DRENFI-768786 format. One record per residue (C-alpha): residue number from 0; residue in one letter; x, y, z. Coordinates in nm, 2 decimals. Example, Ala and Ser with C-alpha at 12.3 -4.5 7.8 and 13.67 -1.06 7.14 Angstrom:
node resi 0	resn A	X 1.23	Y -0.45	Z 0.78
node resi 1	resn S	X 1.37	Y -0.11	Z 0.71
# end
This chain:
node resi 0	resn M	X -0.21	Y -1.41	Z 0.74
node resi 1	resn N	X -0.06	Y -1.57	Z 1.04
node resi 2	resn S	X 0.30	Y -1.67	Z 1.08
node resi 3	resn G	X 0.22	Y -2.04	Z 1.02
node resi 4	resn N	X 0.09	Y -1.96	Z 0.67
node resi 5	resn V	X 0.39	Y -1.74	Z 0.58
node resi 6	resn S	X 0.62	Y -2.03	Z 0.49
node resi 7	resn K	X 0.35	Y -2.21	Z 0.29
node resi 8	resn A	X 0.25	Y -1.92	Z 0.07
node resi 9	resn M	X 0.45	Y -1.80	Z -0.24
node resi 10	resn N	X 0.37	Y -1.44	Z -0.21
node resi 11	resn L	X 0.50	Y -1.10	Z -0.33
node resi 12	resn Q	X 0.56	Y -0.95	Z 0.01
node resi 13	resn N	X 0.73	Y -1.26	Z 0.14
node resi 14	resn G	X 0.48	Y -1.28	Z 0.43
node resi 15	resn E	X 0.65	Y -0.98	Z 0.58
node resi 16	resn M	X 0.57	Y -0.85	Z 0.93
node resi 17	resn V	X 0.42	Y -0.51	Z 0.86
node resi 18	resn Y	X 0.33	Y -0.44	Z 1.23
node resi 19	resn H	X 0.44	Y -0.64	Z 1.53
node resi 20	resn D	X 0.30	Y -1.00	Z 1.49
node resi 21	resn K	X 0.09	Y -0.90	Z 1.19
node resi 22	resn Y	X 0.20	Y -1.06	Z 0.87
node resi 23	resn Y	X 0.07	Y -0.96	Z 0.52
node resi 24	resn G	X 0.14	Y -1.09	Z 0.18
node resi 25	resn T	X -0.01	Y -1.12	Z -0.17
node resi 26	resn L	X -0.02	Y -1.45	Z -0.34
node resi 27	resn K	X 0.14	Y -1.46	Z -0.68
node resi 28	resn T	X -0.10	Y -1.73	Z -0.79
node resi 29	resn E	X -0.39	Y -1.49	Z -0.71
node resi 30	resn L	X -0.24	Y -1.22	Z -0.93
node resi 31	resn Q	X -0.19	Y -1.46	Z -1.21
node resi 32	resn R	X -0.54	Y -1.59	Z -1.18
node resi 33	resn I	X -0.68	Y -1.23	Z -1.21
node resi 34	resn W	X -0.45	Y -1.15	Z -1.50
node resi 35	resn H	X -0.56	Y -1.47	Z -1.68
node resi 36	resn Q	X -0.92	Y -1.34	Z -1.66
node resi 37	resn H	X -0.80	Y -1.02	Z -1.84
node resi 38	resn K	X -0.87	Y -0.82	Z -1.52
node resi 39	resn A	X -0.64	Y -0.58	Z -1.32
node resi 40	resn P	X -0.58	Y -0.66	Z -0.95
node resi 41	resn L	X -0.60	Y -0.36	Z -0.72
node resi 42	resn L	X -0.37	Y -0.40	Z -0.41
node resi 43	resn D	X -0.35	Y -0.19	Z -0.10
node resi 44	resn V	X 0.00	Y -0.26	Z 0.03
node resi 45	resn D	X 0.26	Y -0.08	Z 0.24
node resi 46	resn V	X 0.55	Y 0.09	Z 0.08
node resi 47	resn K	X 0.78	Y -0.21	Z 0.11
node resi 48	resn G	X 0.52	Y -0.43	Z -0.06
node resi 49	resn G	X 0.46	Y -0.17	Z -0.33
node resi 50	resn I	X 0.83	Y -0.14	Z -0.42
node resi 51	resn N	X 0.85	Y -0.52	Z -0.42
node resi 52	resn I	X 0.56	Y -0.56	Z -0.66
node resi 53	resn Q	X 0.71	Y -0.29	Z -0.89
node resi 54	resn S	X 1.04	Y -0.47	Z -0.90
node resi 55	resn Q	X 0.88	Y -0.81	Z -0.98
node resi 56	resn Y	X 0.62	Y -0.68	Z -1.22
node resi 57	resn P	X 0.75	Y -0.35	Z -1.36
node resi 58	resn E	X 0.55	Y -0.37	Z -1.69
node resi 59	resn Q	X 0.23	Y -0.48	Z -1.52
node resi 60	resn S	X 0.21	Y -0.25	Z -1.23
node resi 61	resn L	X 0.11	Y 0.11	Z -1.15
node resi 62	resn S	X 0.20	Y 0.25	Z -0.81
node resi 63	resn L	X 0.04	Y 0.53	Z -0.63
node resi 64	resn F	X 0.18	Y 0.68	Z -0.31
node resi 65	resn I	X -0.10	Y 0.84	Z -0.10
node resi 66	resn E	X 0.07	Y 1.11	Z 0.10
node resi 67	resn P	X -0.08	Y 1.27	Z 0.42
node resi 68	resn P	X -0.05	Y 1.65	Z 0.43
node resi 69	resn S	X 0.18	Y 1.60	Z 0.73
node resi 70	resn I	X 0.27	Y 1.35	Z 1.00
node resi 71	resn K	X 0.09	Y 1.59	Z 1.25
node resi 72	resn E	X -0.23	Y 1.58	Z 1.04
node resi 73	resn L	X -0.20	Y 1.20	Z 1.01
node resi 74	resn E	X -0.17	Y 1.18	Z 1.39
node resi 75	resn Q	X -0.49	Y 1.39	Z 1.43
node resi 76	resn R	X -0.68	Y 1.18	Z 1.19
node resi 77	resn L	X -0.58	Y 0.85	Z 1.36
node resi 78	resn K	X -0.66	Y 1.00	Z 1.70
node resi 79	resn K	X -1.00	Y 1.11	Z 1.57
node resi 80	resn R	X -1.08	Y 0.75	Z 1.47
node resi 81	resn G	X -1.03	Y 0.63	Z 1.82
node resi 82	resn T	X -0.90	Y 0.29	Z 1.71
node resi 83	resn E	X -0.53	Y 0.32	Z 1.81
node resi 84	resn T	X -0.36	Y 0.26	Z 2.14
node resi 85	resn P	X -0.08	Y 0.50	Z 2.23
node resi 86	resn E	X 0.17	Y 0.22	Z 2.13
node resi 87	resn S	X 0.00	Y 0.14	Z 1.80
node resi 88	resn L	X -0.04	Y 0.51	Z 1.72
node resi 89	resn K	X 0.34	Y 0.56	Z 1.78
node resi 90	resn A	X 0.42	Y 0.26	Z 1.56
node resi 91	resn R	X 0.20	Y 0.38	Z 1.28
node resi 92	resn L	X 0.34	Y 0.73	Z 1.29
node resi 93	resn D	X 0.70	Y 0.60	Z 1.30
node resi 94	resn K	X 0.62	Y 0.37	Z 1.00
node resi 95	resn A	X 0.46	Y 0.66	Z 0.81
node resi 96	resn S	X 0.76	Y 0.89	Z 0.87
node resi 97	resn F	X 0.99	Y 0.62	Z 0.74
node resi 98	resn E	X 0.77	Y 0.54	Z 0.44
node resi 99	resn L	X 0.76	Y 0.90	Z 0.33
node resi 100	resn S	X 1.12	Y 0.88	Z 0.24
node resi 101	resn F	X 1.03	Y 0.63	Z -0.03
node resi 102	resn K	X 0.75	Y 0.82	Z -0.20
node resi 103	resn N	X 0.96	Y 0.91	Z -0.50
node resi 104	resn R	X 1.00	Y 0.55	Z -0.60
node resi 105	resn F	X 0.63	Y 0.53	Z -0.69
node resi 106	resn D	X 0.48	Y 0.62	Z -1.03
node resi 107	resn H	X 0.25	Y 0.89	Z -0.88
node resi 108	resn I	X 0.22	Y 1.08	Z -0.55
node resi 109	resn I	X -0.13	Y 1.18	Z -0.45
node resi 110	resn M	X -0.16	Y 1.44	Z -0.17
node resi 111	resn N	X -0.45	Y 1.33	Z 0.05
node resi 112	resn D	X -0.53	Y 1.68	Z 0.18
node resi 113	resn N	X -0.88	Y 1.67	Z 0.04
node resi 114	resn L	X -1.04	Y 1.33	Z 0.02
node resi 115	resn E	X -1.27	Y 1.40	Z -0.28
node resi 116	resn R	X -0.99	Y 1.55	Z -0.49
node resi 117	resn A	X -0.74	Y 1.27	Z -0.39
node resi 118	resn C	X -1.00	Y 1.00	Z -0.49
node resi 119	resn S	X -1.07	Y 1.18	Z -0.82
node resi 120	resn E	X -0.70	Y 1.21	Z -0.90
node resi 121	resn A	X -0.64	Y 0.84	Z -0.82
node resi 122	resn E	X -0.94	Y 0.74	Z -1.03
node resi 123	resn K	X -0.81	Y 0.94	Z -1.33
node resi 124	resn I	X -0.46	Y 0.80	Z -1.30
node resi 125	resn V	X -0.59	Y 0.44	Z -1.28
node resi 126	resn R	X -0.83	Y 0.49	Z -1.57
node resi 127	resn N	X -0.56	Y 0.63	Z -1.79
node resi 128	resn Y	X -0.33	Y 0.34	Z -1.70
node resi 129	resn L	X -0.60	Y 0.08	Z -1.78
node resi 130	resn N	X -0.69	Y 0.25	Z -2.11
node resi 131	resn Q	X -0.33	Y 0.23	Z -2.25
# end
């Protein structure tokens, strides 16, 4: 989403700047469209967006915080990908450190120390939520 669209869209995250000059948001109308089809939207949002969604839709949301084993491990994973500049790596690590302080505001915390186990745990939690 670019900054020109931010003021036009009614969205949950208020077109917030997640990273420098990178705006993200989720349209409320899109969520409503999905719910009217008796389906459940799945959103991948940052911590601020997750908390915002929970506050606006407490009865219609399930939140999962995916926690890295450590900031050092996260740094190693990001470096291994080879997609980050030194500046973007620092920004992502700083953001992750800050976001960790909010993990207890989520319904569930999943430790991502083993991808297969973390995926299985997330799937189980979501299935249980959808089958309520």
